[in-house]
C-alpha positions in Angstrom: 151.2 -148.7 84.7 150.2 -145.2 85.7 150.0 -144.2 82.1 147.1 -146.7 81.7 145.4 -145.9 85.2 145.3 -142.1 84.0 143.8 -143.0 80.4 141.3 -145.2 82.3 140.4 -142.1 84.6 140.0 -140.0 81.7 137.9 -142.2 80.0 135.7 -143.1 83.0 135.3 -139.0 83.4 134.5 -138.6 79.8 131.6 -141.0 79.8 130.5 -139.8 83.2 130.1 -136.4 81.5 128.4 -137.9 78.4 125.9 -139.7 80.4 125.1 -136.6 82.5 124.7 -134.5 79.3 122.4 -137.3 78.0 120.5 -137.5 81.3 119.9 -133.8 81.2 118.6 -134.0 77.6 116.2 -136.6 78.5 114.7 -134.6 81.4 114.6 -131.6 79.2 112.9 -133.4 76.2 110.3 -134.7 78.8 109.5 -131.2 80.3 109.1 -129.8 77.0 106.8 -132.7 75.6 104.5 -132.1 78.6 104.6 -128.4 78.2 103.4 -129.0 74.5 101.0 -131.4 75.4 99.7 -129.0 78.2 99.0 -126.2 75.6 97.5 -128.5 73.4 94.9 -129.6 76.1 94.3 -126.2 77.1 93.5 -125.1 73.4 91.7 -128.2 72.8 89.6 -127.8 76.0 89.1 -124.1 75.3 88.0 -124.7 72.0 85.4 -127.5 72.9 83.9 -125.0 75.4 83.7 -122.2 72.9 82.0 -124.6 70.4 80.0 -126.6 72.7 78.1 -123.5 73.5 75.7 -122.6 76.4 73.2 -125.2 75.7 75.1 -128.1 77.5 75.3 -126.4 80.9 73.8 -128.2 83.6 70.6 -127.2 84.8 68.6 -127.6 88.1 65.6 -129.6 88.0 62.3 -127.6 87.0 60.3 -129.5 89.6 60.2 -128.3 93.2 61.2 -130.7 95.8 58.6 -132.6 97.8 59.4 -131.0 100.9 59.2 -127.3 99.6 56.2 -128.0 98.0 54.7 -129.4 101.2 55.7 -126.1 102.9 54.0 -123.9 100.4 50.7 -125.4 101.2 51.5 -125.5 105.0 50.1 -122.3 105.9 46.4 -122.7 104.1 46.5 -126.2 105.8 47.1 -125.1 109.1 44.1 -122.3 108.7 41.8 -125.2 107.4 43.0 -127.4 110.8 42.4 -124.3 113.1 39.0 -123.9 111.6 37.9 -127.1 111.7 39.2 -128.0 115.2 38.4 -124.7 117.2 34.7 -123.9 115.5 33.5 -126.9 117.1 
């Protein structure tokens, strides 16, 4: 009976070691695939940016916002108001 117990313990340890190596292999493979996918992604992104050129960069609007346009005419409007008000 002791002989069978030692054989079962040895088989259990052997199975545990094989499963451990399998798990390490799976994790290593996943990390390697992520690394390769990252390299492909970086190369693809850099290639896209290089081939797209400078034409697709976002631009600010050409128009002046309403509040700034009103402020540019404010000095002239204030002078006209002073002249009309204080000349009387």
